[in-house]
C-alpha positions in Angstrom: -5.3 42.6 -47.8 -4.4 39.7 -45.5 -3.1 40.4 -42.1 0.4 39.0 -43.0 0.8 41.5 -45.8 0.2 44.3 -43.3 3.2 43.3 -41.3 6.4 45.0 -41.9 9.5 43.1 -42.9 10.9 43.5 -39.3 7.7 42.2 -37.9 7.6 39.2 -40.3 11.2 38.4 -39.3 10.3 38.5 -35.6 7.2 36.4 -36.1 9.1 33.8 -38.1 11.7 33.7 -35.3 9.0 33.1 -32.7 7.5 30.3 -34.8 11.0 28.7 -35.2 11.5 28.9 -31.4 8.1 27.3 -30.8 8.7 24.6 -33.4 12.0 23.8 -31.7 10.3 23.7 -28.4 7.7 21.3 -29.7 10.3 19.0 -31.0 12.0 18.5 -27.6 12.1 14.9 -26.6 12.0 13.3 -23.2 15.6 11.9 -23.6 16.8 15.5 -24.2 15.4 16.9 -21.0 15.7 13.9 -18.6 19.5 14.5 -17.9 18.8 18.2 -17.4 16.1 17.3 -14.9 18.3 15.0 -13.0 21.1 17.5 -12.8 18.7 20.2 -11.6 17.5 17.9 -8.8 21.0 16.9 -7.8 22.1 20.6 -7.6 19.5 21.5 -5.0 20.3 22.2 -1.4 19.0 18.8 -0.5 19.8 16.5 -3.5 18.3 13.1 -4.1 19.7 10.1 -2.2 22.1 7.8 -4.1 19.3 5.2 -4.3 16.8 7.7 -5.7 19.3 8.9 -8.3 20.1 5.3 -9.3 16.4 4.6 -9.8 16.1 7.5 -12.2 19.1 6.4 -14.2 18.0 2.8 -14.3 14.4 3.3 -15.5 15.7 5.5 -18.4 18.5 3.2 -19.4 18.3 2.0 -23.0 19.8 -1.4 -22.1 21.9 -3.5 -24.4 25.1 -3.1 -22.4 27.2 -6.0 -21.2 26.2 -7.0 -17.7 28.8 -6.2 -15.0 27.9 -9.5 -13.3 26.8 -12.6 -15.1 26.3 -13.1 -18.9 24.2 -11.3 -21.4 23.2 -7.7 -21.8 21.2 -5.4 -19.7 17.5 -4.9 -20.3 15.9 -1.5 -21.1 14.5 0.4 -18.2 10.8 0.7 -17.7 10.8 4.3 -19.1 13.1 3.5 -22.0 10.4 3.1 -24.6 9.2 6.7 -23.9 12.5 8.4 -24.2 12.2 9.1 -27.9 8.7 10.7 -27.4 8.3 14.4 -27.7 7.2 16.1 -24.5 4.1 17.2 -26.4 3.2 13.6 -27.1 3.1 12.8 -23.3 -0.7 12.6 -23.0 -3.0 10.4 -20.9 -3.6 8.2 -24.0 0.1 7.7 -24.7 0.9 6.9 -21.0 -2.0 4.5 -20.9 -0.6 2.6 -23.9 2.8 2.5 -22.3 1.4 1.2 -19.0 -0.6 -1.5 -20.8 2.8 -2.9 -22.0 4.9 -2.3 -18.9 2.6 -3.1 -16.0 1.9 -6.7 -16.7 5.5 -7.7 -17.0 7.1 -5.6 -14.2 4.5 -3.7 -12.2 6.9 -2.5 -9.5 9.3 -0.9 -12.0 6.3 0.5 -13.9 5.1 2.1 -10.7 8.5 3.6 -9.9 8.8 4.9 -13.5 5.2 6.4 -13.5 5.8 8.3 -10.3 9.2 9.6 -11.5 7.6 10.7 -14.8 4.8 12.5 -13.0 7.4 14.4 -10.9 9.3 15.2 -14.1 6.3 16.6 -15.9 5.4 18.8 -12.9 9.0 20.1 -12.9 9.1 20.7 -16.6 5.8 22.7 -16.5 7.5 25.0 -14.1 10.4 25.7 -16.5 9.7 28.5 -19.0 11.5 26.5 -21.8 9.2 23.5 -21.4 6.1 24.9 -19.9 2.9 23.5 -21.4 4.5 20.9 -23.6 3.6 17.7 -21.7 0.0 17.3 -20.5 -0.3 17.6 -16.7 -3.0 15.0 -16.9 -0.6 12.4 -18.5 0.2 10.9 -15.1 -3.0 11.6 -13.3 -4.4 9.6 -10.5 -7.1 8.2 -12.9 -4.5 7.0 -15.3 -2.6 5.3 -12.5 -5.6 3.8 -10.9 -6.9 2.3 -14.1 -3.6 0.9 -15.4 -1.5 0.0 -12.4 -2.5 -2.8 -9.9 -2.9 -1.7 -6.4 0.3 -1.9 -4.4 0.3 -4.8 -1.9 1.6 -4.0 1.5 4.9 -5.8 2.1 5.1 -8.0 5.2 8.4 -9.7 4.6 10.1 -10.5 7.9 12.6 -12.9 9.4 11.0 -15.6 11.6 12.6 -16.7 14.8 13.4 -20.1 13.3 15.2 -18.4 10.4 17.7 -16.4 12.4 20.4 -19.1 12.7 20.5 -19.7 8.9 20.4 -16.0 8.2 23.3 -15.1 10.5 25.4 -18.0 9.2 24.9 -16.9 5.6 25.5 -13.2 6.3 28.6 -13.9 8.3 29.8 -16.0 5.4 29.8 -13.1 2.9 33.3 -12.3 1.6 32.9 -8.5 2.3 33.0 -7.9 6.0 31.7 -4.3 5.6 28.5 -5.5 4.0 28.2 -8.4 6.4 28.4 -5.9 9.4 26.0 -3.5 7.7 23.3 -6.2 7.1 23.6 -7.4 10.7 23.4 -3.8 11.9 20.2 -3.3 9.9 18.5 -6.2 11.7 19.9 -5.3 15.2 19.2 -1.6 15.1 15.9 -1.5 13.1 17.4 1.5 11.2 16.3 2.4 7.6 18.8 1.3 5.0 20.1 4.9 4.1 20.2 5.9 7.7 22.7 3.2 8.5 24.6 3.5 5.3 25.1 7.2 6.0 26.6 6.5 9.5 29.9 8.3 10.0 32.6 7.5 12.6 31.9 10.8 14.3 28.4 9.6 14.9 29.6 6.5 16.9 30.5 7.0 20.6 32.2 3.8 21.8 32.9 5.4 25.2 29.3 6.1 26.0 27.8 3.3 24.1 25.6 5.4 21.7 25.4 6.3 18.1 23.6 9.2 16.3 21.6 8.3 13.2 20.4 10.9 10.6 16.7 10.6 10.9 14.2 11.4 8.1 11.5 12.2 10.7 13.2 14.4 13.3 16.6 15.1 11.7 18.6 12.8 13.9 18.1 10.4 16.8 20.5 8.8 19.3 20.2 5.2 20.0 22.2 2.7 22.1 25.3 1.1 20.7 24.7 -2.5 21.8 27.5 -4.9 22.6 27.4 -7.1 19.5 26.9 -4.1 17.1 29.8 -2.3 18.8 32.1 -5.3 18.1 31.0 -5.4 14.5 31.8 -1.7 14.0 35.1 -1.9 16.0 36.4 -4.5 13.5 35.7 -2.5 10.4 38.5 -0.7 8.5 38.6 3.1 8.8 39.3 4.1 5.3 37.4 7.5 5.4 34.6 9.2 7.4 32.1 6.5 6.6 31.6 3.5 8.9 30.4 1.3 6.1 33.0 2.4 3.6 33.7 1.2 0.1 37.0 1.9 -1.8 35.2 1.2 -5.1 32.3 3.6 -4.6 32.5 7.3 -5.7 30.8 8.4 -2.5 33.3 6.3 -0.4 30.5 4.2 1.2 28.5 1.2 0.3 25.7 1.8 -2.2 23.9 -1.4 -3.2 24.0 -4.2 -0.6 20.9 -5.9 -2.0 22.9 -8.2 -4.3 25.1 -9.8 -1.6 22.1 -10.0 0.7 20.0 -11.8 -1.9 23.0 -14.2 -2.5 23.1 -14.9 1.2 19.3 -15.5 1.3 19.8 -18.1 -1.4 22.5 -19.9 0.6 20.3 -19.8 3.7 17.2 -21.1 1.8 15.2 -18.1 3.0 12.5 -16.6 0.6 12.8 -13.1 -0.7 13.5 -10.6 2.1 14.1 -6.9 1.4 16.5 -4.7 3.3 13.4 -2.9 4.7 12.2 -6.4 5.8 15.2 -6.5 8.2 14.0 -3.3 9.8 10.5 -4.8 9.9 12.0 -7.9 11.5 13.5 -5.8 14.4 10.1 -4.4 15.2 8.4 -7.7 15.0 11.0 -9.7 16.9 11.0 -7.2 19.7 7.6 -8.4 20.8 9.2 -11.7 21.9 10.9 -9.9 24.8 7.8 -7.7 25.4 9.6 -4.5 24.6 7.2 -1.6 25.1 5.9 -0.3 21.7 7.0 3.3 22.5 10.6 2.2 23.1 10.7 0.2 19.9 9.3 3.2 18.0 11.9 5.6 19.5 14.8 3.3 18.6 13.5 2.7 15.0 12.7 6.4 14.5 9.0 5.9 13.9 6.6 8.9 14.2 4.8 8.9 17.6 1.3 7.6 17.2 -0.6 7.5 20.4 -1.5 10.8 22.1 0.8 10.0 25.1 3.7 9.5 22.7 3.0 12.7 20.8 3.0 15.1 23.7 5.7 13.7 24.5 7.5 10.9 26.1 11.2 11.1 25.2 13.0 8.3 27.0 16.6 8.6 28.2 19.3 6.6 26.4 19.9 4.3 29.4 16.3 3.2 29.4 16.5 2.5 25.7 19.7 0.6 26.2 18.2 -1.7 28.8 15.6 -2.9 26.3 17.9 -2.7 23.2 20.5 -4.9 24.8 17.8 -7.3 25.8 16.4 -7.7 22.3 19.9 -8.0 20.8 20.7 -10.8 23.2 17.5 -12.7 22.4 18.1 -12.5 18.7 21.6 -13.7 19.1 20.5 -16.6 21.3 18.0 -17.7 18.6 20.9 -17.6 16.1 23.2 -19.6 18.3 25.5 -16.7 19.0 26.7 -15.2 22.2 26.3 -11.5 23.1 29.6 -10.0 24.3 29.8 -8.9 27.9 30.2 -5.2 28.2 33.4 -5.6 30.2 34.9 -8.0 27.7 34.4 -6.2 24.4 36.1 -2.8 24.8 33.0 -0.6 24.4 34.1 1.6 27.3 37.5 2.2 25.8 38.6 4.7 23.2 39.4 2.3 20.3 40.8 2.9 16.8 40.4 6.6 17.1 36.8 6.4 18.2 35.3 8.6 20.9 
């Protein structure tokens, strides 16, 4: 007698049910689980940032839709060709073949997609429904090292001679909110999401300071310099966001790169990322011999030297002295004047500000 014949009818039914469940599990495709993964990550106590969410939607997009700007249709995302794969087919060999196609034509997007897929596989393996389906080695360091070129450190930065052309182009943008935001990135050295998330309650016109949500320490308070104060004071107060957008679901600006790139083209300046504006603040501050520790505290860098770590926390008025100085120097190079404190209403409660 074979083992199967020794099973009772009830046992055979139960076994068949288990086999059906497993067969169904094995047939699950990446495109079936990807939306579930995104929803799970967005429902966490600390969900993804809007940019991180946009990256995950973009790399999985099938393409072929009419472009919102310009002519033609959208191209498939870097991960689109894997979306029809079963999770059980996500092996080192399959990922290697995918990278051999994607990496040569768009290495940056391939890298973003690879890292996102690795995080997805780790998440899926922690879910009972998908556990063990995809190979945990599919996106291993070895696969990445052998098939993705080493990332080059970016060093994009505005030069002193480019400041005039950059400001002229940025001030010429049709959207005053994005214009103010981009100038604010350069003049505060803040990270793009830190400044985009600035709320009116974070801005204190009376005491010339603003509080920025900091990914390192939770938050930091930096000076509200004269020119930046004027920029903010002229913005519309549609909602709680300083850099608001009536077209955005979140109520604030989401993707300022497109108008920035358009302005760069007008100014004749080579590719410059939004993070390059932050890098420019740190680099240009050396022209006024701003102490490195003060630059780091304004920008929200982690303390590096032992003296900084243990711990030199400078008062806001000392930061202001240097911050106003670097703002004035940058504006001078751009052919612009820095407002005098007494002339530009910083010390008044304006438009409902503090």
